C-alpha positions in Angstrom: 0.0 0.0 -0.2 1.6 3.3 -1.2 0.6 6.9 0.1 3.4 8.7 -1.1 2.5 12.4 -0.4 4.6 15.3 0.5 3.6 19.3 1.6 6.9 20.1 0.8 9.8 19.5 -1.9 12.1 16.6 -1.4 14.8 18.8 -2.3 17.1 20.4 0.3 19.7 23.3 0.1 22.7 21.2 1.4 22.0 18.4 -0.7 22.1 20.7 -3.9 24.9 22.5 -2.3 26.7 19.0 -2.6 25.8 18.3 -5.9 27.3 21.4 -7.1 30.6 21.0 -5.4 30.3 17.3 -6.5 30.0 18.5 -10.3 33.1 20.7 -9.8 35.0 17.8 -9.2 35.2 15.6 -12.6 33.0 14.9 -15.6 31.8 11.9 -14.2 30.6 12.8 -11.0 29.2 16.1 -12.9 27.2 13.4 -15.2 26.1 11.6 -12.1 25.1 14.8 -10.2 22.9 15.7 -13.2 21.2 12.1 -13.4 20.6 12.4 -9.4 18.9 16.1 -9.9 16.8 14.9 -12.3 15.8 11.9 -10.8 15.0 13.9 -7.8 12.7 16.2 -9.9 10.6 13.1 -11.0 10.5 12.0 -7.1 9.2 15.1 -5.9 6.2 15.4 -8.8 5.5 11.6 -7.9 5.0 12.4 -4.2 3.0 15.7 -5.2 0.9 13.7 -7.5 0.2 11.3 -4.6 -0.1 14.5 -1.9 -2.9 15.9 -4.6 -4.6 12.3 -5.0 -3.9 12.7 -8.6 -4.3 9.0 -10.3 -3.9 10.5 -13.4 -0.4 12.5 -12.8 0.8 9.5 -10.8 0.3 6.8 -13.3 1.5 9.2 -16.1 4.9 9.5 -14.1 5.7 5.5 -14.4 7.0 4.0 -17.5 4.5 2.0 -20.0 5.9 -0.9 -18.2 6.4 0.1 -14.8 6.0 -1.7 -11.7 5.0 -0.7 -8.1 6.0 -3.5 -5.8 5.5 -4.0 -2.1 7.7 -6.7 -1.6 5.2 -9.0 0.4 3.0 -9.1 -2.7 3.4 -9.4 -6.5 4.3 -6.4 -8.1 1.3 -4.8 -10.4 3.0 -4.1 -13.8 1.8 -1.5 -16.4 0.1 1.5 -16.7 -3.4 0.1 -16.9 -2.9 -2.2 -14.1 -1.6 0.6 -12.1 -4.5 2.7 -13.0 -6.7 0.1 -11.5 -4.6 -0.5 -8.4 -3.9 3.3 -7.5 -7.8 4.2 -7.9 -8.4 1.5 -5.7 -6.1 2.5 -3.2 -7.1 6.1 -3.2 -11.1 5.3 -3.1 -11.9 6.8 0.3 -9.1 8.7 1.3 -9.0 12.2 1.9 -6.1 12.9 3.6 -2.2 11.5 2.0 1.3 13.7 3.7 4.5 12.1 3.7 7.0 12.5 6.1 10.4 12.2 5.2 12.9 11.3 7.2 16.0 10.5 5.1 16.4 11.2 1.1 19.1 9.7 -0.5 19.8 9.8 -4.2 22.4 7.4 -6.5 22.2 8.3 -10.1 18.8 7.1 -11.2 17.7 5.5 -7.8 15.9 7.5 -5.0 15.3 6.0 -1.8 12.9 7.7 0.7 12.6 6.8 4.3 9.3 8.3 5.5 6.3 8.1 7.9 3.3 8.3 5.5 0.1 9.7 7.4 -3.2 9.3 5.7 -7.1 9.1 6.5 -8.8 6.6 4.9 -12.9 6.5 5.1 -12.8 8.8 8.1 -10.0 6.9 9.7 -6.7 8.2 10.4 -3.4 6.4 10.3 0.1 6.3 9.7 2.8 4.0 8.7 6.8 3.8 8.5 7.8 3.0 5.1 11.0 3.0 3.0 10.6 3.4 -0.9 13.1 2.9 -3.6 12.4 4.5 -7.0 14.4 3.5 -9.9 13.9 6.4 -12.8 15.0 6.5 -16.0 14.2 9.1 -19.2 11.9 10.9 -16.7 9.4 7.9 -15.7 9.6 5.5 -12.7 10.3 2.0 -14.1 9.8 0.5 -10.7 8.8 1.5 -7.3 10.0 -0.9 -4.2 8.2 -0.3 -0.8 9.0 -1.8 2.5 6.7 -1.8 5.4 4.8 -3.8 7.6 1.8 -4.6 5.8 -0.2 -6.0 8.9 0.3 -2.7 10.8 -0.6 -0.8 7.7 -4.0 -3.0 7.4 -4.5 -2.1 11.0 -4.1 1.4 10.8 -6.4 1.5 7.7 -9.1 -0.5 9.5 -9.1 -2.8 6.5 -10.2 -6.3 7.3 -9.1 -8.2 4.3 -6.3 -7.9 1.9 -7.8 -6.3 -1.4 -8.2 -8.7 -4.5 -5.4 -8.8 -7.2 -8.6 -8.2 -9.6 -12.3 -8.4 -9.8 -12.0 -11.7 -11.6 -10.0 -13.3 -8.3 -12.9 -11.9 -6.1 -15.5 -13.7 -7.8 -13.9 -17.1 -7.9 -13.8 -19.1 -5.1 -10.2 -20.9 -6.6 -8.9 -17.7 -6.6 -9.7 -16.7 -2.9 -8.2 -20.4 -1.8 -5.2 -19.9 -3.6 -5.0 -16.3 -2.2 -5.4 -18.3 1.4 -2.5 -20.7 0.5 -0.4 -17.9 -1.1 -0.3 -16.1 2.2 0.3 -19.3 4.3 3.3 -20.1 2.1 4.5 -16.7 3.6 3.4 -17.2 6.9 1.1 -14.4 7.2 -1.7 -15.8 9.3 -3.4 -12.3 9.9 -4.0 -12.2 5.9 -5.1 -16.3 5.9 -7.3 -15.4 8.3 -9.2 -12.6 6.6 -10.6 -14.8 4.2 -12.7 -16.7 6.7 -15.8 -16.3 8.3 -16.2 -15.1 12.2 -17.7 -18.6 12.9 -15.3 -20.9 10.8 -15.4 -24.7 11.2 -12.0 -25.6 10.8 -11.3 -29.2 10.3 -7.2 -29.5 9.9 -8.0 -33.3 9.9 -11.8 -34.3 9.1 -12.7 -36.8 11.6 -11.0 -34.5 14.7 -12.9 -31.9 16.3 -12.6 -28.8 14.8 -11.2 -25.4 15.6 -14.3 -23.2 16.1 -14.1 -19.5 15.1 -11.8 -17.0 13.5 -9.5 -16.3 16.5 -9.1 -19.7 17.5 -8.4 -20.7 14.1 -5.6 -18.2 13.9 -4.0 -19.1 17.0 -3.9 -22.7 15.9 -2.4 -21.7 12.3 0.2 -19.5 14.2 1.3 -22.8 16.5 1.5 -24.6 13.2 3.3 -22.0 11.2 6.1 -22.0 14.0 6.9 -25.6 13.9 8.1 -25.0 10.1 11.2 -23.4 8.7 10.2 -23.4 5.1 6.8 -23.9 3.6 5.4 -24.7 -0.1 2.4 -26.2 0.2 0.7 -25.7 -3.3 -2.4 -26.8 -5.1 -2.5 -29.5 -7.9 -6.3 -29.3 -9.0 -9.5 -28.0 -8.1 -13.1 -28.2 -8.8 -15.7 -25.7 -8.0 -19.4 -25.9 -7.4 -21.2 -23.4 -6.3 -20.2 -22.6 -2.6 -18.5 -25.8 -2.4 -14.7 -26.0 -3.5 -12.8 -29.3 -3.7 -9.1 -29.1 -4.1 -6.5 -31.8 -4.3 -2.9 -30.3 -3.2 0.3 -31.5 -1.3 1.5 -30.5 2.0 5.3 -29.2 1.7 7.4 -28.1 4.5 10.5 -28.3 6.4 9.8 -29.0 10.0 11.6 -27.6 12.9 13.9 -30.5 12.9 15.1 -30.1 9.2 12.8 -33.0 8.0 11.6 -32.3 4.7 7.7 -33.4 4.8 5.4 -34.0 2.0 1.9 -35.3 2.6 -1.0 -35.1 -0.4 -4.2 -33.9 0.6 -7.5 -33.9 -0.6 -9.4 -30.4 0.9 -13.5 -29.6 1.2 -14.6 -26.0 1.6 -17.6 -24.1 1.7 -17.6 -20.4 1.0 -20.2 -17.8 2.4 -19.8 -14.3 0.8 -16.3 -14.7 -0.8 -14.8 -16.0 2.9 -14.4 -19.9 3.7 -16.9 -20.9 6.3 -16.3 -24.5 6.6 -12.9 -26.2 6.2 -12.1 -30.1 5.8 -8.9 -31.4 5.3 -8.1 -35.2 4.5 -5.0 -36.9 4.8 -2.9 -39.5 6.1 -1.1 -37.9 9.4 1.3 -41.3 10.0 3.4 -40.3 6.1 5.1 -37.4 8.3 6.2 -39.9 11.2 7.6 -42.2 8.4 9.5 -39.8 6.7 10.8 -38.3 9.9 11.9 -42.0 11.0 13.8 -42.6 7.6 11.9 -44.9 6.1 12.2 -44.6 2.0 8.8 -43.7 0.3 7.8 -45.7 -2.6 8.4 -44.4 -6.2 4.4 -44.0 -6.6 4.2 -41.7 -3.4 7.1 -39.5 -4.6 5.6 -39.3 -8.1 2.3 -38.1 -6.2 3.9 -35.1 -4.5 6.2 -34.0 -7.0 6.1 -30.5 -8.0 6.7 -31.5 -11.8 10.4 -30.0 -11.8 
């Protein structure tokens, strides 16, 4: 999430003086100083456009194939997708202000350490951010953002991550995949935003379920902390109305360094775009057999293979 707005120019007199002295040193330094100055101009225009909540100006300052990349999510690439994404971000925003802590520039790259303050849907908030802008030919070709996404969502009062696009929002398969993507990253808060408050969660069909979003979140955090790497994946799926069936593979490194792979089948019920019932079917003894050093048959290896 990016609210890159400032009430003042990001230029400063000491920095400009530094560029001037550096330019006197040698031609190469003068060339880099000119690039740095030009990059600062573009960055200044960009943050001012965000400050003005001007989607058109923001998008125009990106290169045609420019990208905006929150480092915990997939990048948004290309002006058309950027326009949709930024328009959604600014919807409901009435105030954006970037409070700069540190500004640094090296040739075509501008670094902005800042605290972003905003008001969205009447709720004020703030979050510390570091942005890295790569700028060429007067346009931003890549903007990388580093921040605590959970903190930002909390500050904004947002209960669920934004969908990648409207098609994904309408698809239960895509919602489930978003859950798996968040789970692989260990982002339990993001996972639970896709659950109803009263979710019935059967981590293993036949065992007593965990009831309610908060209890499920606590269970998943404990499970996450028992892993050092998570590569869970979907093999195939079938959707029918509010029901989704998924065949997949649990694939993780446990706390003792064992590579555990378990094929599973899941049955899920959706209500208004969120999962209200979760049932997984698998053989938990597979993990113990792997931990004991048992050699698994070739048929099993083919079943859990990721195709590589």
